[in-house]
C-alpha positions in Angstrom: 132.3 79.8 19.8 130.9 76.9 17.9 133.4 75.4 15.1 133.3 77.6 12.0 131.0 80.2 13.5 131.6 83.8 12.5 132.2 86.1 15.5 134.1 89.4 16.6 135.5 90.9 19.7 134.3 94.4 20.7 135.5 96.5 23.5 132.4 98.4 24.7 134.2 100.1 27.7 136.7 102.9 28.0 139.7 100.7 29.3 142.1 98.7 27.2 141.2 95.1 26.7 143.9 92.3 26.4 142.4 89.4 24.6 143.7 85.8 24.5 142.0 83.4 22.1 143.3 79.9 22.3 142.6 77.4 19.3 142.4 73.6 18.9 144.0 73.7 15.5 147.8 74.1 14.8 147.1 76.9 12.1 145.0 80.0 12.2 142.7 81.5 9.3 140.4 84.3 9.5 137.9 85.9 7.1 137.9 89.5 6.5 134.4 90.9 6.2 135.5 93.5 3.5 137.3 91.0 1.5 134.2 88.5 1.8 132.1 91.3 0.5 134.3 92.5 -2.3 134.4 88.8 -3.6 130.7 88.5 -3.3 128.5 89.6 -6.6 128.0 93.3 -5.7 124.4 93.0 -6.7 123.9 90.5 -3.9 125.8 92.3 -1.3 124.0 95.6 -2.1 120.8 94.2 -2.2 120.7 92.2 1.0 122.6 94.7 3.1 121.0 97.9 1.4 124.4 99.4 0.5 125.4 102.1 -1.8 127.2 100.7 -4.9 129.8 103.4 -4.7 130.7 102.1 -1.3 130.9 98.7 -2.8 133.2 99.8 -5.5 135.8 100.7 -2.8 136.1 97.4 -1.0 139.4 95.6 -1.1 139.5 92.0 -2.5 142.9 91.5 -0.5 142.7 91.3 3.1 144.1 94.5 4.8 145.1 94.0 8.1 144.2 96.5 10.8 147.3 96.0 12.8 150.6 95.6 10.7 153.0 92.7 11.7 156.1 94.9 11.0 157.5 96.6 14.1 
């Protein structure tokens, strides 16, 4: 992927996919789409993505991981 280019991984098959991503940097940062949308003015997100204002109210301003780091 080009530097700083947004992207995602999607498994479109029926089998488990194991994915290994290697970074050139010694630190990792990610951007939560939900968090980004929650921190962007609601009028801007709603008008550009044609989203219901009620849905925009439910977005979290703090990143909520899909998988917990706790075992």
